All heavy atoms as TSV, in Angstrom:
chain	resi	resn	atom	element	x	y	z
A	1	MET	N	N	-37.572	31.061	18.074
A	1	MET	CA	C	-37.070	29.746	17.735
A	1	MET	C	C	-36.484	29.797	16.326
A	1	MET	O	O	-37.144	30.205	15.385
A	1	MET	CB	C	-38.206	28.732	17.789
A	1	MET	CG	C	-37.754	27.332	17.579
A	1	MET	SD	S	-39.062	26.193	18.023
A	1	MET	CE	C	-39.263	25.368	16.495
A	2	THR	N	N	-35.246	29.428	16.184
A	2	THR	CA	C	-34.601	29.434	14.875
A	2	THR	C	C	-34.676	28.061	14.238
A	2	THR	O	O	-34.731	27.045	14.922
A	2	THR	CB	C	-33.120	29.852	14.992
A	2	THR	OG1	O	-32.456	28.913	15.829
A	2	THR	CG2	C	-32.987	31.243	15.577
A	3	MET	N	N	-34.679	28.066	12.925
A	3	MET	CA	C	-34.708	26.804	12.181
A	3	MET	C	C	-33.301	26.227	12.133
A	3	MET	O	O	-32.360	26.947	11.796
A	3	MET	CB	C	-35.209	27.044	10.751
A	3	MET	CG	C	-36.621	27.579	10.658
A	3	MET	SD	S	-37.846	26.334	11.015
A	3	MET	CE	C	-37.657	25.272	9.625
A	4	PRO	N	N	-33.130	24.960	12.460
A	4	PRO	CA	C	-31.790	24.367	12.392
A	4	PRO	C	C	-31.360	24.180	10.942
A	4	PRO	O	O	-32.165	23.833	10.084
A	4	PRO	CB	C	-31.953	23.027	13.097
A	4	PRO	CG	C	-33.398	22.712	12.995
A	4	PRO	CD	C	-34.124	24.031	12.964
A	5	SER	N	N	-30.105	24.455	10.645
A	5	SER	CA	C	-29.597	24.241	9.291
A	5	SER	C	C	-29.220	22.767	9.127
A	5	SER	O	O	-28.923	22.083	10.103
A	5	SER	CB	C	-28.391	25.132	9.038
A	5	SER	OG	O	-27.368	24.847	9.955
A	6	PRO	N	N	-29.225	22.273	7.891
A	6	PRO	CA	C	-28.874	20.869	7.661
A	6	PRO	C	C	-27.433	20.588	8.100
A	6	PRO	O	O	-26.536	21.391	7.873
A	6	PRO	CB	C	-29.013	20.696	6.162
A	6	PRO	CG	C	-29.804	21.851	5.683
A	6	PRO	CD	C	-29.614	22.948	6.665
A	7	ILE	N	N	-27.238	19.444	8.703
A	7	ILE	CA	C	-25.924	19.075	9.224
A	7	ILE	C	C	-25.202	18.140	8.263
A	7	ILE	O	O	-24.021	18.318	7.979
A	7	ILE	CB	C	-26.058	18.428	10.614
A	7	ILE	CG1	C	-26.661	19.427	11.585
A	7	ILE	CG2	C	-24.724	17.917	11.112
A	7	ILE	CD1	C	-27.061	18.841	12.915
A	8	THR	N	N	-25.898	17.173	7.716
A	8	THR	CA	C	-25.260	16.169	6.863
A	8	THR	C	C	-25.072	16.708	5.450
A	8	THR	O	O	-25.753	17.639	5.017
A	8	THR	CB	C	-26.095	14.887	6.803
A	8	THR	OG1	O	-27.352	15.181	6.185
A	8	THR	CG2	C	-26.337	14.321	8.194
A	9	LEU	N	N	-24.142	16.102	4.729
A	9	LEU	CA	C	-23.889	16.503	3.344
A	9	LEU	C	C	-25.140	16.287	2.490
A	9	LEU	O	O	-25.500	17.144	1.674
A	9	LEU	CB	C	-22.718	15.720	2.767
A	9	LEU	CG	C	-22.370	16.028	1.306
A	9	LEU	CD1	C	-21.981	17.485	1.155
A	9	LEU	CD2	C	-21.279	15.105	0.821
A	10	GLY	N	N	-25.812	15.166	2.701
A	10	GLY	CA	C	-27.041	14.894	1.932
A	10	GLY	C	C	-28.108	15.946	2.198
A	10	GLY	O	O	-28.802	16.388	1.280
A	11	GLY	N	N	-28.243	16.360	3.448
A	11	GLY	CA	C	-29.223	17.387	3.785
A	11	GLY	C	C	-28.880	18.729	3.164
A	11	GLY	O	O	-29.758	19.460	2.708
A	12	ARG	N	N	-27.595	19.045	3.123
A	12	ARG	CA	C	-27.172	20.311	2.519
A	12	ARG	C	C	-27.378	20.299	1.005
A	12	ARG	O	O	-27.808	21.295	0.428
A	12	ARG	CB	C	-25.717	20.586	2.859
A	12	ARG	CG	C	-25.541	20.933	4.319
A	12	ARG	CD	C	-24.124	21.241	4.660
A	12	ARG	NE	N	-24.042	21.554	6.089
A	12	ARG	CZ	C	-22.986	22.030	6.673
A	12	ARG	NH1	N	-21.897	22.254	5.976
A	12	ARG	NH2	N	-23.001	22.288	7.962
A	13	VAL	N	N	-27.083	19.168	0.374
A	13	VAL	CA	C	-27.302	19.056	-1.076
A	13	VAL	C	C	-28.793	19.153	-1.383
A	13	VAL	O	O	-29.203	19.873	-2.303
A	13	VAL	CB	C	-26.705	17.736	-1.616
A	13	VAL	CG1	C	-27.150	17.482	-3.050
A	13	VAL	CG2	C	-25.193	17.757	-1.504
A	14	PHE	N	N	-29.600	18.443	-0.624
A	14	PHE	CA	C	-31.051	18.491	-0.826
A	14	PHE	C	C	-31.580	19.912	-0.620
A	14	PHE	O	O	-32.392	20.407	-1.411
A	14	PHE	CB	C	-31.748	17.529	0.134
A	14	PHE	CG	C	-33.248	17.580	0.042
A	14	PHE	CD1	C	-33.909	17.028	-1.045
A	14	PHE	CD2	C	-34.002	18.193	1.032
A	14	PHE	CE1	C	-35.284	17.082	-1.145
A	14	PHE	CE2	C	-35.374	18.251	0.946
A	14	PHE	CZ	C	-36.029	17.691	-0.143
A	15	THR	N	N	-31.109	20.594	0.421
A	15	THR	CA	C	-31.546	21.965	0.689
A	15	THR	C	C	-31.150	22.896	-0.450
A	15	THR	O	O	-31.931	23.749	-0.872
A	15	THR	CB	C	-30.945	22.461	2.016
A	15	THR	OG1	O	-31.364	21.591	3.059
A	15	THR	CG2	C	-31.398	23.868	2.325
A	16	GLY	N	N	-29.943	22.730	-0.963
A	16	GLY	CA	C	-29.497	23.542	-2.099
A	16	GLY	C	C	-30.350	23.310	-3.325
A	16	GLY	O	O	-30.714	24.249	-4.039
A	17	PHE	N	N	-30.673	22.031	-3.581
A	17	PHE	CA	C	-31.524	21.712	-4.731
A	17	PHE	C	C	-32.908	22.339	-4.581
A	17	PHE	O	O	-33.435	22.935	-5.527
A	17	PHE	CB	C	-31.646	20.195	-4.884
A	17	PHE	CG	C	-32.594	19.780	-5.965
A	17	PHE	CD1	C	-32.236	19.901	-7.298
A	17	PHE	CD2	C	-33.850	19.279	-5.654
A	17	PHE	CE1	C	-33.110	19.529	-8.302
A	17	PHE	CE2	C	-34.736	18.911	-6.653
A	17	PHE	CZ	C	-34.365	19.032	-7.981
A	18	VAL	N	N	-33.495	22.230	-3.404
A	18	VAL	CA	C	-34.825	22.796	-3.167
A	18	VAL	C	C	-34.786	24.319	-3.301
A	18	VAL	O	O	-35.694	24.931	-3.870
A	18	VAL	CB	C	-35.358	22.368	-1.781
A	18	VAL	CG1	C	-36.613	23.131	-1.405
A	18	VAL	CG2	C	-35.629	20.874	-1.770
A	19	LEU	N	N	-33.725	24.939	-2.817
A	19	LEU	CA	C	-33.579	26.389	-2.916
A	19	LEU	C	C	-33.510	26.834	-4.373
A	19	LEU	O	O	-34.230	27.749	-4.791
A	19	LEU	CB	C	-32.322	26.829	-2.167
A	19	LEU	CG	C	-31.958	28.299	-2.274
A	19	LEU	CD1	C	-32.966	29.145	-1.514
A	19	LEU	CD2	C	-30.573	28.532	-1.732
A	20	ILE	N	N	-32.661	26.177	-5.154
A	20	ILE	CA	C	-32.511	26.547	-6.565
A	20	ILE	C	C	-33.795	26.265	-7.345
A	20	ILE	O	O	-34.219	27.063	-8.184
A	20	ILE	CB	C	-31.303	25.821	-7.179
A	20	ILE	CG1	C	-30.024	26.383	-6.558
A	20	ILE	CG2	C	-31.272	25.963	-8.693
A	20	ILE	CD1	C	-28.779	25.622	-6.895
A	21	ALA	N	N	-34.440	25.139	-7.066
A	21	ALA	CA	C	-35.692	24.814	-7.751
A	21	ALA	C	C	-36.774	25.835	-7.406
A	21	ALA	O	O	-37.526	26.287	-8.283
A	21	ALA	CB	C	-36.151	23.406	-7.369
A	22	GLY	N	N	-36.853	26.231	-6.149
A	22	GLY	CA	C	-37.854	27.219	-5.744
A	22	GLY	C	C	-37.614	28.564	-6.395
A	22	GLY	O	O	-38.562	29.226	-6.851
A	23	LEU	N	N	-36.360	28.978	-6.458
A	23	LEU	CA	C	-36.057	30.241	-7.131
A	23	LEU	C	C	-36.390	30.162	-8.613
A	23	LEU	O	O	-36.907	31.117	-9.197
A	23	LEU	CB	C	-34.581	30.600	-6.944
A	23	LEU	CG	C	-34.186	31.061	-5.555
A	23	LEU	CD1	C	-32.679	31.219	-5.464
A	23	LEU	CD2	C	-34.875	32.360	-5.206
A	24	GLY	N	N	-36.096	29.025	-9.232
A	24	GLY	CA	C	-36.406	28.865	-10.652
A	24	GLY	C	C	-37.893	28.902	-10.932
A	24	GLY	O	O	-38.340	29.478	-11.926
A	25	ILE	N	N	-38.670	28.310	-10.044
A	25	ILE	CA	C	-40.120	28.293	-10.234
A	25	ILE	C	C	-40.681	29.712	-10.188
A	25	ILE	O	O	-41.614	30.049	-10.908
A	25	ILE	CB	C	-40.788	27.391	-9.171
A	25	ILE	CG1	C	-40.474	25.931	-9.470
A	25	ILE	CG2	C	-42.286	27.628	-9.101
A	25	ILE	CD1	C	-40.894	24.969	-8.376
A	26	VAL	N	N	-40.082	30.565	-9.379
A	26	VAL	CA	C	-40.557	31.945	-9.272
A	26	VAL	C	C	-39.917	32.828	-10.336
A	26	VAL	O	O	-40.598	33.628	-10.981
A	26	VAL	CB	C	-40.266	32.504	-7.859
A	26	VAL	CG1	C	-40.570	33.978	-7.779
A	26	VAL	CG2	C	-41.063	31.746	-6.821
A	27	ALA	N	N	-38.614	32.703	-10.547
A	27	ALA	CA	C	-37.877	33.633	-11.397
A	27	ALA	C	C	-38.099	33.403	-12.890
A	27	ALA	O	O	-38.182	34.366	-13.652
A	27	ALA	CB	C	-36.389	33.553	-11.085
A	28	VAL	N	N	-38.188	32.162	-13.315
A	28	VAL	CA	C	-38.296	31.887	-14.749
A	28	VAL	C	C	-39.578	32.454	-15.351
A	28	VAL	O	O	-39.525	33.133	-16.372
A	28	VAL	CB	C	-38.141	30.372	-15.027
A	28	VAL	CG1	C	-38.487	30.028	-16.456
A	28	VAL	CG2	C	-36.728	29.918	-14.700
A	29	PRO	N	N	-40.749	32.261	-14.763
A	29	PRO	CA	C	-41.954	32.855	-15.361
A	29	PRO	C	C	-42.031	34.374	-15.192
A	29	PRO	O	O	-42.749	35.034	-15.932
A	29	PRO	CB	C	-43.116	32.198	-14.606
A	29	PRO	CG	C	-42.532	31.058	-13.871
A	29	PRO	CD	C	-41.089	31.341	-13.686
A	30	THR	N	N	-41.296	34.934	-14.253
A	30	THR	CA	C	-41.378	36.368	-13.997
A	30	THR	C	C	-40.890	37.185	-15.192
A	30	THR	O	O	-41.477	38.217	-15.523
A	30	THR	CB	C	-40.565	36.726	-12.739
A	30	THR	OG1	O	-41.073	35.972	-11.647
A	30	THR	CG2	C	-40.659	38.190	-12.414
A	31	GLY	N	N	-39.839	36.748	-15.855
A	31	GLY	CA	C	-39.293	37.486	-16.999
A	31	GLY	C	C	-40.284	37.641	-18.140
A	31	GLY	O	O	-40.558	38.764	-18.578
A	32	PRO	N	N	-40.846	36.554	-18.664
A	32	PRO	CA	C	-41.818	36.697	-19.753
A	32	PRO	C	C	-43.075	37.476	-19.350
A	32	PRO	O	O	-43.616	38.233	-20.152
A	32	PRO	CB	C	-42.178	35.255	-20.117
A	32	PRO	CG	C	-41.013	34.448	-19.666
A	32	PRO	CD	C	-40.474	35.143	-18.465
A	33	VAL	N	N	-43.528	37.305	-18.125
A	33	VAL	CA	C	-44.712	38.047	-17.677
A	33	VAL	C	C	-44.406	39.539	-17.642
A	33	VAL	O	O	-45.200	40.368	-18.112
A	33	VAL	CB	C	-45.190	37.541	-16.296
A	33	VAL	CG1	C	-46.225	38.472	-15.701
A	33	VAL	CG2	C	-45.745	36.136	-16.412
A	34	ALA	N	N	-43.258	39.910	-17.097
A	34	ALA	CA	C	-42.876	41.327	-17.036
A	34	ALA	C	C	-42.703	41.905	-18.440
A	34	ALA	O	O	-43.109	43.042	-18.701
A	34	ALA	CB	C	-41.595	41.490	-16.232
A	35	ALA	N	N	-42.117	41.136	-19.348
A	35	ALA	CA	C	-41.936	41.606	-20.720
A	35	ALA	C	C	-43.287	41.819	-21.408
A	35	ALA	O	O	-43.478	42.822	-22.114
A	35	ALA	CB	C	-41.097	40.609	-21.506
A	36	ALA	N	N	-44.220	40.912	-21.192
A	36	ALA	CA	C	-45.546	41.057	-21.800
A	36	ALA	C	C	-46.274	42.273	-21.232
A	36	ALA	O	O	-46.928	43.015	-21.983
A	36	ALA	CB	C	-46.365	39.795	-21.564
A	37	LEU	N	N	-46.167	42.491	-19.938
A	37	LEU	CA	C	-46.816	43.660	-19.339
A	37	LEU	C	C	-46.201	44.960	-19.851
A	37	LEU	O	O	-46.918	45.929	-20.126
A	37	LEU	CB	C	-46.715	43.595	-17.816
A	37	LEU	CG	C	-47.562	42.520	-17.142
A	37	LEU	CD1	C	-47.226	42.436	-15.655
A	37	LEU	CD2	C	-49.044	42.793	-17.326
A	38	ALA	N	N	-44.879	44.993	-19.993
A	38	ALA	CA	C	-44.215	46.193	-20.498
A	38	ALA	C	C	-44.619	46.465	-21.944
A	38	ALA	O	O	-44.862	47.622	-22.326
A	38	ALA	CB	C	-42.701	46.037	-20.390
A	39	LYS	N	N	-44.712	45.421	-22.753
A	39	LYS	CA	C	-45.112	45.585	-24.151
A	39	LYS	C	C	-46.551	46.101	-24.241
A	39	LYS	O	O	-46.846	46.992	-25.036
A	39	LYS	CB	C	-44.992	44.243	-24.872
A	39	LYS	CG	C	-45.280	44.307	-26.341
A	39	LYS	CD	C	-45.068	42.951	-26.993
A	39	LYS	CE	C	-45.403	42.992	-28.467
A	39	LYS	NZ	N	-45.249	41.681	-29.098
A	40	ASP	N	N	-47.430	45.565	-23.419
A	40	ASP	CA	C	-48.820	46.003	-23.417
A	40	ASP	C	C	-48.934	47.457	-22.970
A	40	ASP	O	O	-49.698	48.232	-23.535
A	40	ASP	CB	C	-49.658	45.111	-22.506
A	40	ASP	CG	C	-51.142	45.384	-22.648
A	40	ASP	OD1	O	-51.630	45.423	-23.802
A	40	ASP	OD2	O	-51.808	45.571	-21.608
A	41	ARG	N	N	-48.151	47.834	-21.965
A	41	ARG	CA	C	-48.182	49.223	-21.489
A	41	ARG	C	C	-47.690	50.180	-22.576
A	41	ARG	O	O	-48.245	51.260	-22.760
A	41	ARG	CB	C	-47.340	49.355	-20.232
A	41	ARG	CG	C	-47.410	50.717	-19.626
A	41	ARG	CD	C	-46.727	50.746	-18.282
A	41	ARG	NE	N	-46.770	52.083	-17.760
A	41	ARG	CZ	C	-47.351	52.422	-16.633
A	41	ARG	NH1	N	-47.932	51.509	-15.899
A	41	ARG	NH2	N	-47.350	53.665	-16.220
A	42	GLU	N	N	-46.647	49.793	-23.290
A	42	GLU	CA	C	-46.132	50.628	-24.380
A	42	GLU	C	C	-47.182	50.769	-25.486
A	42	GLU	O	O	-47.367	51.855	-26.040
A	42	GLU	CB	C	-44.844	50.019	-24.943
A	42	GLU	CG	C	-44.153	50.889	-25.941
A	42	GLU	CD	C	-43.653	52.193	-25.357
A	42	GLU	OE1	O	-43.288	52.222	-24.161
A	42	GLU	OE2	O	-43.629	53.195	-26.093
A	43	HIS	N	N	-47.891	49.683	-25.777
A	43	HIS	CA	C	-48.958	49.740	-26.787
A	43	HIS	C	C	-50.071	50.692	-26.347
A	43	HIS	O	O	-50.590	51.470	-27.153
A	43	HIS	CB	C	-49.517	48.334	-27.036
A	43	HIS	CG	C	-50.660	48.310	-27.986
A	43	HIS	ND1	N	-50.505	48.563	-29.334
A	43	HIS	CD2	C	-51.991	48.089	-27.798
A	43	HIS	CE1	C	-51.692	48.493	-29.923
A	43	HIS	NE2	N	-52.598	48.197	-29.009
A	44	GLU	N	N	-50.445	50.655	-25.056
A	44	GLU	CA	C	-51.479	51.554	-24.554
A	44	GLU	C	C	-51.049	53.012	-24.675
A	44	GLU	O	O	-51.856	53.879	-24.993
A	44	GLU	CB	C	-51.807	51.227	-23.100
A	44	GLU	CG	C	-52.601	49.949	-22.936
A	44	GLU	CD	C	-52.886	49.635	-21.480
A	44	GLU	OE1	O	-52.476	50.413	-20.593
A	44	GLU	OE2	O	-53.526	48.607	-21.230
A	45	LYS	N	N	-49.764	53.302	-24.435
A	45	LYS	CA	C	-49.256	54.671	-24.576
A	45	LYS	C	C	-49.363	55.131	-26.022
A	45	LYS	O	O	-49.754	56.261	-26.292
A	45	LYS	CB	C	-47.793	54.754	-24.126
A	45	LYS	CG	C	-47.600	54.741	-22.649
A	45	LYS	CD	C	-46.105	54.870	-22.331
A	45	LYS	CE	C	-45.822	54.751	-20.871
A	45	LYS	NZ	N	-44.379	54.819	-20.585
A	46	GLU	N	N	-48.993	54.246	-26.961
A	46	GLU	CA	C	-49.068	54.594	-28.377
A	46	GLU	C	C	-50.502	54.874	-28.803
A	46	GLU	O	O	-50.761	55.812	-29.558
A	46	GLU	CB	C	-48.469	53.475	-29.223
A	46	GLU	CG	C	-46.973	53.328	-29.085
A	46	GLU	CD	C	-46.436	52.096	-29.793
A	46	GLU	OE1	O	-47.233	51.362	-30.415
A	46	GLU	OE2	O	-45.226	51.863	-29.710
A	47	VAL	N	N	-51.435	54.076	-28.327
A	47	VAL	CA	C	-52.848	54.281	-28.660
A	47	VAL	C	C	-53.335	55.605	-28.085
A	47	VAL	O	O	-54.019	56.379	-28.767
A	47	VAL	CB	C	-53.704	53.100	-28.141
A	47	VAL	CG1	C	-55.186	53.411	-28.243
A	47	VAL	CG2	C	-53.362	51.834	-28.909
A	48	ALA	N	N	-52.966	55.899	-26.845
A	48	ALA	CA	C	-53.392	57.142	-26.215
A	48	ALA	C	C	-52.822	58.344	-26.952
A	48	ALA	O	O	-53.530	59.341	-27.183
A	48	ALA	CB	C	-52.960	57.169	-24.750
A	49	VAL	N	N	-51.575	58.290	-27.365
A	49	VAL	CA	C	-50.960	59.403	-28.097
A	49	VAL	C	C	-51.634	59.584	-29.444
A	49	VAL	O	O	-51.907	60.710	-29.863
A	49	VAL	CB	C	-49.439	59.168	-28.252
A	49	VAL	CG1	C	-48.842	60.138	-29.250
A	49	VAL	CG2	C	-48.751	59.294	-26.906
A	50	SER	N	N	-51.945	58.492	-30.129
A	50	SER	CA	C	-52.587	58.618	-31.439
A	50	SER	C	C	-53.998	59.188	-31.305
A	50	SER	O	O	-54.431	59.969	-32.150
A	50	SER	CB	C	-52.608	57.274	-32.163
A	50	SER	OG	O	-53.468	56.372	-31.497
A	51	ILE	N	N	-54.703	58.837	-30.243
A	51	ILE	CA	C	-56.043	59.391	-30.025
A	51	ILE	C	C	-55.953	60.880	-29.750
A	51	ILE	O	O	-56.704	61.683	-30.308
A	51	ILE	CB	C	-56.757	58.659	-28.870
A	51	ILE	CG1	C	-57.111	57.235	-29.299
A	51	ILE	CG2	C	-58.005	59.411	-28.427
A	51	ILE	CD1	C	-57.638	56.366	-28.181
A	52	ILE	N	N	-55.010	61.273	-28.905
A	52	ILE	CA	C	-54.848	62.698	-28.574
A	52	ILE	C	C	-54.445	63.477	-29.817
A	52	ILE	O	O	-54.973	64.561	-30.085
A	52	ILE	CB	C	-53.803	62.870	-27.460
A	52	ILE	CG1	C	-54.368	62.321	-26.149
A	52	ILE	CG2	C	-53.399	64.329	-27.292
A	52	ILE	CD1	C	-53.367	62.228	-25.024
A	53	CYS	N	N	-53.527	62.936	-30.605
A	53	CYS	CA	C	-53.063	63.641	-31.802
A	53	CYS	C	C	-54.171	63.805	-32.836
A	53	CYS	O	O	-54.262	64.846	-33.496
A	53	CYS	CB	C	-51.871	62.907	-32.420
A	53	CYS	SG	S	-50.380	63.037	-31.428
A	54	THR	N	N	-55.034	62.809	-32.992
A	54	THR	CA	C	-56.121	62.941	-33.972
A	54	THR	C	C	-57.152	63.961	-33.502
A	54	THR	O	O	-57.761	64.647	-34.331
A	54	THR	CB	C	-56.809	61.596	-34.208
A	54	THR	OG1	O	-57.271	61.051	-32.961
A	54	THR	CG2	C	-55.883	60.617	-34.873
A	55	HIS	N	N	-57.331	64.127	-32.204
A	55	HIS	CA	C	-58.285	65.127	-31.697
A	55	HIS	C	C	-57.711	66.532	-31.769
A	55	HIS	O	O	-58.463	67.511	-31.834
A	55	HIS	CB	C	-58.682	64.825	-30.253
A	55	HIS	CG	C	-59.616	63.659	-30.134
A	55	HIS	ND1	N	-60.834	63.605	-30.769
A	55	HIS	CD2	C	-59.499	62.488	-29.452
A	55	HIS	CE1	C	-61.432	62.464	-30.493
A	55	HIS	NE2	N	-60.634	61.757	-29.686
A	56	LEU	N	N	-56.412	66.678	-31.793
A	56	LEU	CA	C	-55.793	67.994	-31.825
A	56	LEU	C	C	-55.578	68.517	-33.233
A	56	LEU	O	O	-55.328	69.700	-33.423
A	56	LEU	CB	C	-54.434	67.964	-31.098
A	56	LEU	CG	C	-54.504	67.707	-29.583
A	56	LEU	CD1	C	-53.092	67.648	-29.020
A	56	LEU	CD2	C	-55.315	68.785	-28.889
A	57	GLN	N	N	-55.716	67.656	-34.244
A	57	GLN	CA	C	-55.528	68.098	-35.620
A	57	GLN	C	C	-56.722	68.942	-36.057
A	57	GLN	O	O	-57.876	68.625	-35.749
A	57	GLN	CB	C	-55.386	66.905	-36.553
A	57	GLN	CG	C	-54.089	66.156	-36.362
A	57	GLN	CD	C	-53.997	64.958	-37.295
A	57	GLN	OE1	O	-54.961	64.608	-37.950
A	57	GLN	NE2	N	-52.828	64.327	-37.310
A	58	PRO	N	N	-56.460	70.014	-36.790
A	58	PRO	CA	C	-57.577	70.844	-37.269
A	58	PRO	C	C	-58.397	70.095	-38.327
A	58	PRO	O	O	-57.865	69.318	-39.105
A	58	PRO	CB	C	-56.901	72.057	-37.878
A	58	PRO	CG	C	-55.480	71.682	-38.088
A	58	PRO	CD	C	-55.168	70.549	-37.164
A	59	ALA	N	N	-59.677	70.348	-38.300
A	59	ALA	CA	C	-60.576	69.650	-39.221
A	59	ALA	C	C	-60.585	70.261	-40.581
A	59	ALA	O	O	-60.266	71.329	-40.878
A	59	ALA	CB	C	-61.993	69.658	-38.669
């Protein structure tokens, strides 16, 4: 069973608005969350490298 597409102009405008709003609700928070995760991962790499480097230095 397929979903019928909107026939009237009002239905098409409403559907377009709901589509754009739904994408915005998902897409807008995704950018800052991904940036924060990438920054945290880079920080973890730096910490791991500094720990390894301090253990490899001669005493």
